[in-house]
DOLO-812743 format. One line per 5 residues: number of its first residue (from 1); their letters; for each residue x, y, z of C-alpha. Coordinates in nm, 2 decimals. Example, Ala and Ser with C-alpha at 12.3 -4.5 7.8 and 13.67 -1.06 7.14 Angstrom:
2
1	AS	1.23:-0.45:0.78 | 1.37:-0.11:0.71
END
This chain:
416
1	MSTHL	11.08:-4.45:-10.75 | 11.22:-4.68:-10.46 | 10.92:-4.77:-10.22 | 11.12:-4.97:-10.02 | 10.99:-4.88:-9.63
6	SILFV	11.10:-5.01:-9.30 | 10.91:-5.01:-9.04 | 11.05:-5.10:-8.65 | 10.86:-5.06:-8.29 | 11.13:-4.95:-8.04
11	VKRSK	11.05:-4.87:-7.65 | 11.21:-4.53:-7.56 | 11.38:-4.65:-7.24 | 11.51:-4.28:-7.20 | 11.18:-4.20:-7.10
16	LSSKG	11.16:-4.41:-6.83 | 10.80:-4.27:-6.67 | 10.80:-4.20:-6.25 | 10.58:-4.55:-6.29 | 10.87:-4.72:-6.45
21	LCPIH	10.71:-4.76:-6.81 | 10.91:-4.67:-7.13 | 10.69:-4.57:-7.41 | 10.68:-4.76:-7.78 | 10.72:-4.55:-8.06
26	LRVTF	10.69:-4.63:-8.45 | 10.95:-4.54:-8.62 | 10.94:-4.56:-9.03 | 11.25:-4.52:-9.20 | 11.24:-4.44:-9.58
31	EGKRL	11.54:-4.35:-9.82 | 11.77:-4.34:-9.51 | 11.50:-4.03:-9.31 | 11.39:-4.13:-9.02 | 11.02:-4.08:-8.87
36	EITTG	10.94:-4.16:-8.50 | 10.56:-4.14:-8.34 | 10.47:-4.23:-8.05 | 10.20:-4.49:-8.00 | 10.08:-4.38:-7.64
41	RFIEP	10.13:-4.72:-7.53 | 10.39:-4.79:-7.24 | 10.48:-5.07:-7.14 | 10.72:-5.23:-6.84 | 11.15:-5.22:-7.03
46	EKWCI	11.21:-5.55:-6.94 | 10.88:-5.73:-7.11 | 10.98:-5.55:-7.49 | 11.15:-5.81:-7.73 | 11.37:-5.65:-7.93
51	DSGKV	11.39:-5.94:-8.21 | 11.04:-5.92:-8.27 | 10.91:-5.57:-8.18 | 10.63:-5.69:-7.96 | 10.55:-5.73:-7.61
56	KGKSA	10.68:-6.08:-7.44 | 10.37:-6.22:-7.29 | 10.01:-6.36:-7.29 | 9.75:-6.18:-7.09 | 9.48:-5.96:-7.23
61	EVREI	9.72:-5.67:-7.17 | 10.00:-5.78:-7.36 | 9.72:-5.91:-7.71 | 9.62:-5.56:-7.68 | 9.93:-5.39:-7.72
66	NTYLD	10.07:-5.63:-7.95 | 9.72:-5.61:-8.18 | 9.75:-5.27:-8.15 | 10.08:-5.24:-8.27 | 10.01:-5.50:-8.58
71	ILRSR	9.77:-5.21:-8.68 | 9.97:-4.94:-8.70 | 10.18:-5.14:-8.88 | 9.87:-5.22:-9.13 | 9.83:-4.82:-9.19
76	IYTIQ	10.18:-4.73:-9.25 | 10.12:-4.98:-9.55 | 9.83:-4.87:-9.60 | 9.91:-4.52:-9.61 | 10.23:-4.65:-9.84
81	KDLIQ	9.99:-4.77:-10.09 | 9.77:-4.52:-10.15 | 10.06:-4.22:-10.24 | 10.22:-4.48:-10.47 | 9.82:-4.53:-10.65
86	AGEII	9.82:-4.17:-10.64 | 10.13:-4.10:-10.80 | 10.24:-3.85:-10.54 | 10.59:-3.84:-10.38 | 10.66:-4.07:-10.07
91	STEKI	10.82:-3.90:-9.79 | 10.83:-3.94:-9.46 | 10.69:-3.59:-9.40 | 10.37:-3.72:-9.66 | 10.38:-4.06:-9.37
96	RSKFC	10.32:-3.86:-9.13 | 10.08:-3.62:-9.24 | 9.82:-3.89:-9.39 | 9.89:-4.09:-9.01 | 9.83:-3.78:-8.83
101	GVEDN	9.51:-3.71:-9.09 | 9.67:-3.40:-9.18 | 9.53:-3.30:-9.50 | 9.73:-3.04:-9.73 | 9.42:-2.79:-9.75
106	QRLLL	9.40:-2.78:-9.35 | 9.39:-2.47:-9.17 | 9.70:-2.60:-8.88 | 9.68:-2.49:-8.56 | 10.03:-2.47:-8.47
111	IILND	10.11:-2.34:-8.80 | 9.92:-2.05:-8.70 | 10.01:-1.93:-8.42 | 10.42:-2.00:-8.54 | 10.32:-1.74:-8.76
116	HNVKM	10.14:-1.53:-8.56 | 10.49:-1.52:-8.32 | 10.74:-1.47:-8.62 | 10.49:-1.17:-8.75 | 10.51:-1.08:-8.34
121	EQLIG	10.89:-1.14:-8.31 | 10.93:-0.88:-8.60 | 10.75:-0.60:-8.37 | 10.92:-0.61:-8.09 | 10.99:-0.30:-7.93
126	NEYAK	10.72:-0.10:-8.15 | 10.38:-0.27:-8.08 | 10.50:-0.54:-7.85 | 10.70:-0.57:-7.53 | 11.00:-0.91:-7.55
131	GTLVR	10.80:-1.05:-7.23 | 10.52:-1.07:-7.43 | 10.65:-1.29:-7.72 | 10.82:-1.51:-7.45 | 10.45:-1.63:-7.33
136	YKSCY	10.36:-1.68:-7.72 | 10.61:-1.89:-7.77 | 10.56:-2.07:-7.41 | 10.19:-2.15:-7.53 | 10.33:-2.25:-7.89
141	RHLKN	10.52:-2.54:-7.66 | 10.27:-2.57:-7.43 | 10.00:-2.65:-7.75 | 10.28:-2.88:-7.92 | 10.37:-3.17:-7.62
146	FLRIK	9.92:-3.16:-7.53 | 9.91:-3.26:-7.89 | 10.08:-3.53:-7.89 | 10.00:-3.60:-7.58 | 9.68:-3.62:-7.54
151	YNLSD	9.58:-3.66:-7.89 | 9.93:-3.84:-8.08 | 9.95:-3.54:-8.34 | 10.20:-3.37:-8.45 | 9.92:-3.07:-8.54
156	IDISK	9.56:-3.03:-8.57 | 9.32:-2.88:-8.84 | 9.17:-2.53:-8.62 | 8.85:-2.64:-8.75 | 8.88:-2.98:-8.49
161	VNLEF	8.96:-2.72:-8.23 | 8.64:-2.71:-7.98 | 8.52:-2.62:-7.64 | 8.61:-3.01:-7.55 | 8.97:-2.92:-7.70
166	INNFE	8.97:-2.59:-7.48 | 8.86:-2.76:-7.20 | 9.12:-3.12:-7.16 | 9.39:-2.79:-7.29 | 9.35:-2.61:-7.01
171	HYLRT	9.33:-2.93:-6.78 | 9.62:-3.05:-6.96 | 9.80:-2.71:-6.82 | 9.76:-2.74:-6.47 | 9.83:-3.12:-6.43
176	KDENP	10.08:-3.18:-6.62 | 10.38:-3.40:-6.51 | 10.68:-3.09:-6.48 | 10.55:-2.77:-6.33 | 10.23:-2.75:-6.35
181	CSNNS	10.06:-2.43:-6.41 | 9.87:-2.23:-6.14 | 9.51:-2.08:-6.27 | 9.64:-1.77:-6.37 | 9.89:-1.92:-6.60
186	AVKYI	9.65:-2.17:-6.70 | 9.40:-1.90:-6.78 | 9.63:-1.66:-6.95 | 9.77:-1.93:-7.19 | 9.38:-2.02:-7.27
191	KNLSK	9.40:-1.64:-7.35 | 9.69:-1.62:-7.55 | 9.52:-1.90:-7.80 | 9.21:-1.66:-7.82 | 9.37:-1.47:-8.01
196	VIRIC	9.48:-1.74:-8.25 | 9.09:-1.79:-8.27 | 9.03:-1.46:-8.36 | 9.27:-1.44:-8.61 | 9.09:-1.70:-8.76
201	LANEW	8.73:-1.62:-8.71 | 8.84:-1.27:-8.87 | 9.01:-1.50:-9.19 | 8.62:-1.70:-9.22 | 8.88:-1.97:-9.17
206	IKRDP	8.67:-2.13:-8.90 | 8.28:-2.08:-8.86 | 8.24:-2.08:-8.45 | 8.43:-1.93:-8.19 | 8.50:-2.26:-7.99
211	LVGYK	8.54:-2.03:-7.68 | 8.15:-1.97:-7.61 | 8.11:-2.15:-7.30 | 8.43:-2.14:-7.22 | 8.43:-2.05:-6.82
216	SKYTE	8.71:-1.93:-6.61 | 8.90:-1.61:-6.43 | 9.22:-1.52:-6.29 | 9.24:-1.58:-5.92 | 9.23:-1.23:-5.73
221	VNRKF	9.64:-1.19:-5.62 | 9.72:-0.97:-5.30 | 9.93:-0.76:-5.45 | 10.26:-0.58:-5.25 | 10.36:-0.26:-5.18
226	LDDVE	10.55:-0.04:-4.95 | 10.36:0.12:-4.65 | 10.47:0.48:-4.53 | 10.71:0.33:-4.29 | 10.91:0.12:-4.50
231	LLKLE	10.92:0.35:-4.80 | 11.07:0.63:-4.57 | 11.30:0.37:-4.41 | 11.43:0.27:-4.78 | 11.46:0.66:-4.90
236	NKEFS	11.69:0.74:-4.61 | 11.90:0.40:-4.56 | 12.26:0.51:-4.73 | 12.46:0.25:-4.83 | 12.84:0.21:-4.82
241	IERMN	12.78:0.02:-5.22 | 12.73:0.29:-5.50 | 12.57:0.05:-5.74 | 12.28:0.00:-5.39 | 12.23:0.34:-5.39
246	VVRDM	12.14:0.42:-5.76 | 11.90:0.08:-5.75 | 11.74:0.27:-5.43 | 11.66:0.57:-5.64 | 11.55:0.41:-5.93
251	FVFSC	11.28:0.21:-5.72 | 11.19:0.53:-5.56 | 11.16:0.72:-5.85 | 10.91:0.45:-6.00 | 10.75:0.49:-5.61
256	YTGLS	10.70:0.86:-5.72 | 10.63:0.84:-6.07 | 10.40:0.42:-6.11 | 10.67:0.39:-6.43 | 10.73:-0.03:-6.51
261	FVDAR	11.05:-0.13:-6.52 | 11.08:-0.07:-6.91 | 10.94:0.29:-6.95 | 11.15:0.42:-6.59 | 11.46:0.24:-6.84
266	NLTAD	11.38:0.40:-7.14 | 11.29:0.76:-7.03 | 11.43:1.05:-7.21 | 11.45:1.45:-7.22 | 11.21:1.42:-7.49
271	NIGVG	10.94:1.29:-7.23 | 10.97:1.58:-6.98 | 10.78:1.83:-7.06 | 10.55:2.14:-6.94 | 10.23:2.05:-6.82
276	IDGRK	9.88:2.27:-6.79 | 9.99:2.38:-6.44 | 10.30:2.51:-6.55 | 10.52:2.23:-6.34 | 10.76:1.98:-6.51
281	WIFTA	10.54:1.65:-6.61 | 10.62:1.29:-6.77 | 10.46:1.22:-7.10 | 10.52:0.87:-7.23 | 10.31:0.60:-7.36
286	RQKTK	10.32:0.24:-7.18 | 10.53:0.02:-7.42 | 10.29:-0.27:-7.28 | 9.97:-0.13:-7.37 | 10.05:0.20:-7.57
291	ISSNI	9.86:0.41:-7.32 | 9.94:0.79:-7.31 | 10.06:0.79:-6.91 | 10.08:1.17:-6.83 | 10.20:1.22:-6.50
296	PLLEK	10.34:1.55:-6.29 | 10.67:1.51:-6.15 | 10.66:1.50:-5.79 | 10.96:1.68:-5.58 | 11.12:1.36:-5.45
301	AEKIL	11.11:1.21:-5.86 | 11.25:1.54:-6.00 | 11.52:1.53:-5.79 | 11.68:1.20:-5.89 | 11.71:1.33:-6.23
306	LKYED	11.87:1.57:-6.11 | 12.10:1.38:-5.94 | 12.20:1.12:-6.20 | 12.18:1.41:-6.50 | 12.55:1.41:-6.51
311	YPRGG	12.59:0.98:-6.39 | 12.81:0.91:-6.69 | 12.62:0.61:-6.91 | 12.77:0.47:-7.21 | 12.68:0.33:-7.56
316	HRASK	12.33:0.26:-7.62 | 12.22:0.43:-7.28 | 12.35:0.76:-7.37 | 12.03:0.93:-7.39 | 11.83:0.74:-7.14
321	LLPIP	11.76:0.98:-6.79 | 11.84:0.69:-6.56 | 12.10:0.48:-6.49 | 11.83:0.12:-6.45 | 12.02:-0.18:-6.48
326	SNQKM	11.86:-0.50:-6.63 | 11.48:-0.60:-6.48 | 11.72:-0.92:-6.33 | 12.03:-0.75:-6.18 | 11.79:-0.52:-6.07
331	NAYLK	11.59:-0.72:-5.84 | 11.89:-0.92:-5.74 | 12.01:-0.60:-5.61 | 11.67:-0.50:-5.46 | 11.67:-0.86:-5.25
336	EVADL	11.98:-0.72:-5.11 | 11.83:-0.34:-5.05 | 11.53:-0.48:-4.92 | 11.77:-0.70:-4.66 | 11.98:-0.42:-4.55
341	CGISK	11.66:-0.16:-4.47 | 11.52:-0.50:-4.27 | 11.21:-0.52:-4.52 | 11.09:-0.84:-4.51 | 10.91:-0.80:-4.85
346	ELTFH	11.06:-0.96:-5.15 | 11.07:-0.61:-5.33 | 11.09:-0.61:-5.70 | 11.11:-0.31:-5.95 | 10.75:-0.35:-5.99
351	IARHT	10.61:-0.30:-5.64 | 10.74:0.00:-5.69 | 10.43:0.01:-5.92 | 10.16:-0.10:-5.69 | 10.34:0.13:-5.43
356	FATTV	10.27:0.46:-5.63 | 9.88:0.33:-5.68 | 9.86:0.24:-5.31 | 10.07:0.42:-5.08 | 10.13:0.74:-5.25
361	TLSNG	9.84:0.86:-5.40 | 9.48:0.63:-5.31 | 9.57:0.64:-4.93 | 9.66:1.03:-5.01 | 9.32:1.11:-5.12
366	VSIES	9.40:1.11:-5.54 | 9.10:1.02:-5.68 | 9.12:0.66:-5.88 | 9.02:0.80:-6.22 | 9.35:0.99:-6.14
371	VSKML	9.60:0.68:-6.08 | 9.42:0.50:-6.38 | 9.52:0.78:-6.61 | 9.88:0.78:-6.46 | 9.93:0.46:-6.46
376	GHKSI	9.81:0.39:-6.86 | 9.57:0.16:-6.80 | 9.29:0.02:-7.05 | 9.03:-0.03:-6.79 | 8.98:0.14:-6.44
381	KTTQI	8.89:-0.18:-6.33 | 9.23:-0.29:-6.32 | 9.31:-0.04:-6.13 | 9.04:-0.11:-5.86 | 9.21:-0.40:-5.75
386	YAKIM	9.41:-0.09:-5.58 | 9.12:0.01:-5.45 | 9.01:-0.35:-5.26 | 9.35:-0.34:-5.19 | 9.35:0.00:-4.95
391	DRKVS	8.98:-0.08:-4.82 | 9.13:-0.40:-4.69 | 9.43:-0.23:-4.56 | 9.13:-0.02:-4.38 | 8.94:-0.26:-4.23
396	DEMES	9.24:-0.43:-4.09 | 9.34:-0.08:-3.92 | 9.05:-0.05:-3.74 | 8.99:-0.39:-3.68 | 9.29:-0.37:-3.43
401	LGDLL	9.17:-0.02:-3.34 | 8.86:-0.21:-3.22 | 9.03:-0.43:-3.05 | 9.24:-0.15:-2.86 | 8.93:0.01:-2.74
406	NKREI	8.77:-0.29:-2.61 | 9.11:-0.31:-2.38 | 9.11:0.06:-2.32 | 8.73:-0.01:-2.21 | 8.81:-0.31:-2.00
411	SLKDK	9.14:-0.13:-1.87 | 8.85:0.17:-1.72 | 8.59:-0.06:-1.58 | 8.85:-0.20:-1.40 | 8.97:0.07:-1.22
416	L	8.61:0.20:-1.13
END
């Protein structure tokens, strides 16, 4: 059995930080396979001595770094010695595991999360939307980088994940060098992590929920929607380019049904039926939540369905009721539509859903319970966000009315 091990310390000049510092990596080579681990130490590149594999100089900081590197070198040789004495096969992966404190019988956070993501990917289109998987994969990448930067680990035992770890991860998300997360994004990633923790609790891999005591909340987002004037302007606009008319019609259809992009795009003749009032209804279940969403077809929405009844649709879209392009194309075209209609708001397809909840239904006296049911919300609390928007709109309009009445009163007094 070969026991020759090569240990080097190298400076990664390609990873120069904004402060002009390079990370020092520990490089272990065994039987032609290389392992690199960051040491967590940074230096100015010109201070590195390639021949000795140490930092040049005699300052206290230099001595501390060089001593630390010697300790790491000694740790690698100790690990090699322990593996030999235990009669185990030596490999770079085995060395990495021992070096990072990972034991064979441990349940590792990233492995559990990756297993969850693999299973989720197999259920795309049935139980999960593709966007949900994208968020969990992003969470995996963030956790991987966090473990490397904060703890110098490639993975961590789930039993070592505690409240301090959770808070540190959230802080990392908010303050990382590249693309720091907004409050709501950071909270969503913690929510993704919490699902993995629930899996671990259910399997009795951990005894205590590390999220107990964690406090964070979403920042209320001002949801955009079209008002009556903007919606009417959009409906009455005629475009010289056919695709612009199609995109406008698809958006307006959602304004009068409240369907999300994916639910409107997947609509088939099987989703149209007769409701308890004898009129046509849409009967579907939201792909995102699997909650039933039964919506009476308003006249304007029904006219759009009839308009595109014989519109050419090829391939896998042949059975769909509406010729809705991809989400990316749809939103790109909607920006053009907004410009041509003189609408200053940045239009996305989801704004149509917000418009249905506010301008079309709530502002016309439809109860919040009915709106919640049609939108397929899991909780009426989600729908109440739209009610708050309408309250704010009423407040703004009444404030304007107050100013107008004051001006009128002053004008009348001047005439007396």
